[in-house]
C-alpha positions in Angstrom: 220.0 142.8 33.1 217.1 143.7 34.1 215.2 146.8 33.2 213.9 149.8 34.8 212.0 152.6 34.6 213.6 156.3 35.4 211.6 160.0 35.9 210.4 160.0 32.4 207.0 157.5 33.2 206.6 160.7 36.7 203.7 162.9 36.1 202.8 161.1 32.8 202.2 157.1 33.9 201.7 155.8 30.4 200.3 152.1 31.6 201.0 150.8 28.2 203.9 148.3 29.0 201.9 147.0 32.0 200.1 144.9 29.6 202.9 143.4 27.1 204.5 141.9 30.7 204.6 138.4 31.2 205.7 138.2 34.8 203.9 141.2 36.3 206.1 143.0 37.4 205.3 146.5 37.2 204.0 148.1 40.8 201.8 151.7 40.5 202.4 153.9 42.4 200.7 157.9 42.7 202.6 159.4 39.7 205.0 156.7 38.1 205.0 153.1 37.7 208.0 150.8 38.9 209.9 147.6 37.8 210.9 145.0 40.3 214.0 144.0 39.8 214.0 140.4 41.0 211.3 140.5 38.9 212.0 141.1 35.1 212.9 138.8 32.8 215.2 141.2 31.0 212.3 139.9 27.8 212.7 143.3 27.2 208.7 143.9 25.7 208.1 147.0 27.4 210.0 149.7 26.6 208.7 149.8 22.9 205.5 150.1 24.4 206.0 153.4 26.7 205.6 156.6 24.7 207.5 158.5 27.6 210.9 156.5 26.5 210.7 155.7 30.5 211.7 152.1 30.7 215.8 151.8 30.2 218.1 148.6 31.1 220.3 148.8 33.8 223.3 148.5 31.1 223.1 151.6 30.1 225.6 154.1 32.2 224.1 156.0 35.8 221.5 153.1 35.8 222.5 152.0 39.7 220.6 154.4 41.4 217.4 153.5 39.6 217.6 150.1 40.3 217.2 150.7 43.4 214.9 153.2 43.4 212.7 150.4 41.3 213.9 148.0 44.2 212.3 150.6 46.8 208.5 151.4 45.7 208.4 147.7 44.0 208.3 146.6 47.3 205.8 149.4 48.6 203.2 149.9 46.5 201.2 147.5 44.5 201.4 145.7 41.2 199.2 146.6 38.0 199.0 144.4 35.3 195.9 146.4 33.4 196.8 149.5 31.0 195.0 152.4 32.7 194.2 156.1 31.1 197.8 158.4 31.5 197.6 160.7 33.8 195.7 164.6 32.7 198.7 166.4 33.3 200.7 163.3 31.1 200.8 165.4 27.3 202.5 169.2 29.3 205.0 166.9 31.2 206.4 164.9 29.0 210.1 165.3 28.4 210.3 167.7 30.5 213.7 167.7 32.4 214.0 167.4 36.9 210.4 165.9 36.8 211.3 163.6 40.0 212.2 166.4 42.5 209.2 168.5 41.4 206.5 165.6 41.4 207.4 162.6 42.4 204.8 161.1 44.6 206.3 158.0 47.2 202.1 157.6 47.9 200.6 154.1 46.1 198.8 153.6 43.3 195.9 152.1 43.2 197.0 148.8 41.1 194.8 146.1 39.6 
């Protein structure tokens, strides 16, 4: 099992999860985070830290696509290990449906 970040993170990018991760497996895009599935040790400490409910175990239905998505972008984006402020629109976008098609950016974040 591994954990992955899903589209709930897009346009929010809360980073509470990165500070509790013992293996630094989070990677930062311009407007979301991903988890490298091969680096995640399946401890689950990040999941309850996410205010947007964007971290899920890959054992949930229909997560194969998100495992591939997380793998792809974790290999392109810089690692993030320090908490940062969420995006300015985070509160307004939290819980919005269809964010992947509307807002997702492939651009990398700054990392830390």
